[in-house]
N, C-alpha and C positions, 0 to 999 in steps of 0.2 A: 515603500511597498507595504500593502496591507497584510497583516498576519491573522485576521479574524477567522478565516476559514480553517486554518490549521489549529488555532487555539480553541475554537469552538468544539473541535473534535475531542480535545482533552476532556472537556466537560461531559460530552456524550459518553465517553468511556467510564467516567466516574459514575454516571447514572446507570450505565449498563452493568457495572460490576455488581449491582444489587440484584440483577436478574438471574434466574436459574434457567439454564438451557434445557431443552427437552431431553429427558432421560438422565438428568444429572441432579444428584442431591445438592441441596443448598450448601452443605458443608464442603462438598467437593468442587463447587463451581470455581473455575480458574479466576485468579485475581490478576488484573492488569494495571500496572502503574504507568500509564501513558505519559503522565507529567514527567516522571523520571526519565523515560525514553526520550521525550522531546528535549529536556534540558541536557541530557547526555549528548544527543546528536548536535544540538546547537552549540554546546560548549566545544565540540570538536571542530567546528567550522569558525569562520570569522564573523558569523552573524551574532549580534548582541543577544544576551539572554532576555527573555520576556517573563514578566510575572504572570504566568498562565492562570493561576488561581484568581488574581484580581480581574483579569480580562473575562474569565468565565463568569465571575460574579456579576460583572457589569452586563454581560450578555443576558443573564437570567433576569436582571432587573428590567432590562429593556423588553424582553420577550415574555416574561412572566411564566414561562414554562419551557421544558425541554421536550420537544416532540420529534422522535426519530423519523416519523413519516415526513414531516415538513422539511427535514434535512435531506430528503431525497434518497434514503436508503431502501425504502420499499420493503418487500419481503425477502429476507436473506436467511441463510441457514444458521449463521453464527455471528451475531452482532459484535461480539468482542473481537473476533478475528477480523471482521470487516473494518472496524474502527482502527485497529492496529495497522493493518495494511494501508489503509487510506492515509493515516497520519504519517507513516514512514515514507510513503511515496512523496507526499507534499513537503516533508522536511528535506528530502534529497533535492527536490526541485527548487526549494527556497535557497539552497546553497548556490545554485547556478543562476539565480535571478530570473527564472522563467515563471509564467503564470501557474497558479495552483490548479490542481485538477478538481473536477466535480465527480461525485459518484453517479454512475449511470446504469439503469436497469438493463439496457441492451447489452452493454459490456459485461455486466454480471451474468446474464443468461448465457452469453457466449462462453465465458470462462467456466460456468457451472456445467455446461454441456461437454466441454473438454474434460473436466474433472470426472464427470459421470462415465465418459467413454474410455478413460484411461484404465488399463488392465494391471497396473502396478508392476509391469515387466521391466521398466527402465527405458522402454521405447516410447517417447512422448507422442501424443496424437498430433496430426497435422492441423494447425489452427486455421488454415485457409487464408484468404486475402482480404476479407471484409474488415477485419480489425488488426491492429498491431497486437503482438502477444509476447509475453515472457512465460517460461515454464521452468520449473526446477524442483529440487527436493532439499529438505533441510537435514537435520541430524538423523542418523539411523535409529537412535533411541531417544527421541525427544521427550522432554518433561511435559510440555503442553503445546498445543498447536499455536497458541498466541505467542508464547515465548520463542518458539521455533521459527515463526514467520519472519522475525527480524533477521535470522540467519540467512534465509533465502533472499530477502531484499538486499542485504549487504553483499551477497554473492553476485547479484545482478548489477550492483553499483560498482563492484570491484574494478572493472576495466577503466574507471575514471582516473585512477592514479597514474596510469601510463598512457593515457589517451593523447593523441596529437591534435591539440585544439587549433594549431595553426593550419592544419590540413585535415579537416574533419570529414574524411571519406569513409572511415571504418564504421560499420553499423553493427551494433550488438545489443545485449540486454541493457547496458548502461544508457546508450543513446535512446532506447525505447523509454526509459524512465524519465529522462530530462528533455525530451523533444519538445521544443517550445510550442509548436502548433497543435500538439495534442491537448485536448481540453477535458476528456472524460476517461474514467477508469472503472473497472469492475473486476473483482478477484474471487476465486473459489479454491477449495482444497479437497483432497481425498485422503483418507486414512489407509495407508498401505503397510502399517506396522505388522500385520499378520504375515506379510511376505518379506519382512526384515528390510523394508525400504522406507521406513518413517512416513512422513507426510509428503504428498505431492501438492505443489502450488502452481497456480496459473493466474495471470492477470491479463486482461484485454484492454486495449487502448483505442480511442477514437477522437479525432481522425488518426489513422495509422501513421506512425512515424517511420524513421529509417528509410526515407525516400532518397534514392541516389541523386546527387548534384544539389541537394538542398541542405546539406550539413551546416554550411556557414550561417544560414538564416535561423538555424534551430538548435545548435549545440554550442554551449558557451562554457568557459572555464569557471571553476568555483570562485566566488567573490571573497 
């Protein structure tokens, strides 16, 4: 299996860490160690560790530049958050031997619209039927949105530990994450800390997963 998509994201995060987000002083810009996250998650599974730095350096020598637009991220509100969520999704999928996702502007816009419409009440907005979707909240008092995003992805993935892979009929946030036929993802968030609800997160998927009677073709146990 090719690891280049996931590993290239680690390099993007390294480049992005030097950027300052709108309204943020350089000294306060959040730092993200995606390499550490990747190595942590891979070490927890049966997937062998990869020399992320070596692969990243190889990719730079081949491409001569790191261009976020060419990677398909387009215009997003927070590149550090996007990179983290994208990497975490693909690491989970890697464990289950399913194809890695691509970032998609349509999925991102759908997720961002949901985030914009959320009123921080705890009642999540209806995502509709056009895309698959996961929604959730992280810690009530998070340190940063980037660090907190791993908490919500882990919560979406949590049903995997007790999932009945022999009879994959249950559909939930975990199956949305690892649905084989899904090829695209886009994620967004909203700051609800003023209402003591931390951050709200949502990711949209295309094609939508969790299709009844198609679990055996799309849900596989970790390798």
